[in-house]
C-alpha positions in Angstrom: 0.0 0.0 0.0 2.8 2.4 0.9 4.4 2.0 -2.5 1.2 3.0 -4.2 0.9 6.0 -1.9 4.5 7.0 -2.8 3.8 6.5 -6.5 0.8 8.9 -6.3 2.9 11.4 -4.4 5.9 11.3 -6.7 3.9 11.4 -10.0 1.8 14.3 -8.9 4.7 16.4 -7.3 6.9 15.9 -10.4 4.2 17.1 -12.7 2.9 20.2 -10.9 6.4 21.6 -9.9 6.8 22.9 -13.5 6.2 26.6 -13.5 2.9 27.3 -15.2 0.2 29.9 -15.1 -1.4 28.8 -11.8 2.0 28.4 -10.1 3.2 31.8 -11.2 0.1 33.4 -9.8 0.4 31.6 -6.5 4.1 32.7 -6.3 3.1 36.3 -6.9 0.3 36.2 -4.2 2.8 34.7 -1.8 5.3 37.5 -2.4 2.5 40.1 -1.9 1.1 38.2 1.1 -2.3 38.5 -0.4 -4.9 35.8 0.5 -2.2 33.1 0.5 -4.2 30.7 2.7 -7.3 31.0 0.6 -5.4 30.6 -2.7 -3.4 27.6 -1.5 -6.6 25.9 -0.1 -8.5 26.5 -3.4 -5.6 25.1 -5.5 -5.4 22.0 -3.3 -9.2 21.6 -3.6 -9.2 22.0 -7.4 -6.4 19.4 -7.7 -8.2 17.0 -5.4 -11.4 17.2 -7.5 -9.7 16.9 -10.8 -7.4 14.1 -9.9 -10.3 12.2 -8.2 -12.3 12.6 -11.4 -9.4 11.3 -13.4 -8.9 8.3 -11.2 -12.6 7.5 -11.5 -12.4 7.5 -15.3 -13.4 11.0 -16.4 -10.1 11.3 -18.3 -11.3 8.8 -20.9 -14.4 11.0 -21.7 -12.4 14.3 -22.1 -9.7 12.6 -24.2 -12.3 11.5 -26.7 -14.1 14.8 -26.9 -12.1 16.9 -29.3 -14.7 19.7 -29.4 -14.4 20.2 -25.7 -10.6 20.2 -25.9 -10.6 22.7 -28.8 -12.9 25.1 -26.8 -10.8 25.0 -23.7 -7.6 25.5 -25.7 -9.0 28.5 -27.5 -10.2 30.2 -24.3 -6.8 29.4 -22.7 -4.9 30.9 -25.6 -6.9 34.1 -25.5 -6.7 34.5 -21.8 -3.0 33.6 -21.4 -2.1 36.0 -24.2 -4.1 38.8 -22.5 -2.5 38.1 -19.1 1.0 38.1 -20.7 0.2 41.6 -22.1 -0.8 42.8 -18.6 2.4 41.3 -17.1 4.6 43.1 -19.7 2.6 46.3 -19.1 3.2 46.0 -15.4 6.9 45.5 -16.0 7.1 48.9 -17.8 5.8 50.7 -14.7 8.5 52.4 -12.7 7.0 52.0 -9.2 7.6 48.8 -7.1 4.7 46.8 -5.7 4.2 47.3 -2.0 4.6 44.2 0.0 2.2 44.5 2.9 -0.2 41.9 4.2 -2.4 44.7 5.6 -3.0 46.4 2.3 -4.9 44.2 -0.1 -3.9 45.2 -3.6 -6.3 42.7 -5.2 -10.0 42.1 -4.1 -10.6 38.6 -2.9 -13.2 38.1 -5.7 -10.6 38.9 -8.4 -8.1 36.5 -6.8 -10.6 33.7 -6.8 -11.7 34.5 -10.4 -8.1 34.4 -11.6 -7.5 31.1 -9.9 -10.6 29.6 -11.5 -9.5 30.8 -14.9 -5.9 29.7 -14.5 -7.1 26.3 -13.4 -10.2 25.5 -15.5 -9.4 27.4 -18.7 -5.9 25.9 -19.0 -6.0 22.6 -20.9 -2.6 21.6 -19.3 -4.4 21.4 -16.0 -6.6 18.6 -17.4 -3.7 16.9 -19.1 -1.7 16.8 -15.9 -4.4 16.0 -13.3 -7.1 14.1 -15.2 -5.3 12.4 -18.1 -1.8 11.8 -16.8 -2.2 11.5 -13.0 -5.8 10.3 -13.1 -5.0 7.9 -16.0 -2.3 6.2 -13.9 -4.6 5.9 -10.9 -7.5 4.6 -13.0 -5.5 1.6 -14.2 -4.9 0.4 -10.6 -7.1 -2.1 -8.9 -10.1 -0.5 -7.1 -8.7 -1.4 -3.6 -5.5 0.5 -4.4 -6.9 3.7 -6.0 -7.6 5.3 -2.6 -3.9 5.0 -1.6 -2.8 6.4 -4.9 -5.3 9.3 -4.6 -4.1 10.1 -1.1 -0.5 10.2 -2.3 -1.4 12.5 -5.1 -3.3 14.9 -2.9 -0.4 14.9 -0.4 2.0 15.8 -3.2 -0.2 18.6 -4.5 -0.8 19.9 -0.9 3.0 20.0 -0.1 3.8 21.8 -3.3 1.2 24.6 -3.0 1.9 25.2 0.7 5.6 25.4 0.0 5.1 27.7 -3.0 2.6 30.0 -1.3 4.3 30.4 2.0 7.9 29.7 0.9 7.7 32.8 -1.4 8.0 34.9 1.8 11.7 34.0 2.0 12.2 35.9 -1.2 10.5 39.1 0.0 13.7 41.0 0.8 14.8 40.5 -2.8 11.5 41.6 -4.2 11.6 44.9 -2.3 13.7 46.1 -5.2 11.6 47.4 -8.3 14.0 45.6 -10.8 13.2 42.2 -9.3 9.4 42.8 -9.8 10.1 43.8 -13.4 12.1 40.6 -14.0 9.3 38.5 -12.4 6.6 40.2 -14.5 8.6 39.8 -17.7 9.3 36.1 -16.9 5.6 35.5 -16.1 4.6 37.2 -19.4 7.0 35.0 -21.4 5.8 31.8 -19.6 2.2 32.7 -20.4 3.0 33.2 -24.1 5.0 29.9 -24.2 2.0 28.0 -22.6 -0.4 29.8 -25.0 1.7 28.7 -28.0 1.8 25.0 -26.8 -2.0 25.0 -26.6 -2.2 25.5 -30.4 -1.0 21.8 -30.8 -4.1 20.7 -28.9 -6.5 22.2 -31.5 -7.6 19.8 -34.2 -9.5 21.2 -37.2 
């Protein structure tokens, strides 16, 4: 049983560590100390729901529905390109972003909306959680799926907690305006790269 738990943990952790749209946004919230607990909790919840759905077999349905994949990919491309534009625009500003957990620079509703979009309008989310992680778990015997799922949830939880709260260690570095510019430019480039890779998912 332990080996199945570890397998779920390792597979999940290795896949979600790659810097993507959701991770970049969590990192930025962590640096700003803005609703970190809520954001981390939501990301863990989203992963739990999606991975569970994959383990239970939803991945086979999505994989065979090209119209759904096309729709998600197109929405993802449009949004990620727009967010990349906003990141580059932010990098051009001369002022630094104030790091203060008492001053909320983003309304909670906007933070939740952004997390929903980064999670559910990004086809890579479904590829990682439902198709890849869920697909591996779905092929296990029914009595082993729970252990795999618990391992996967543990890996996801450890990553998001570390990313959200570990970002505070970098706060002294991010009190310099140039560091924020580098981060915003990097995030913009990442969004464009992810957006470009989504084109391959569209089948005409």
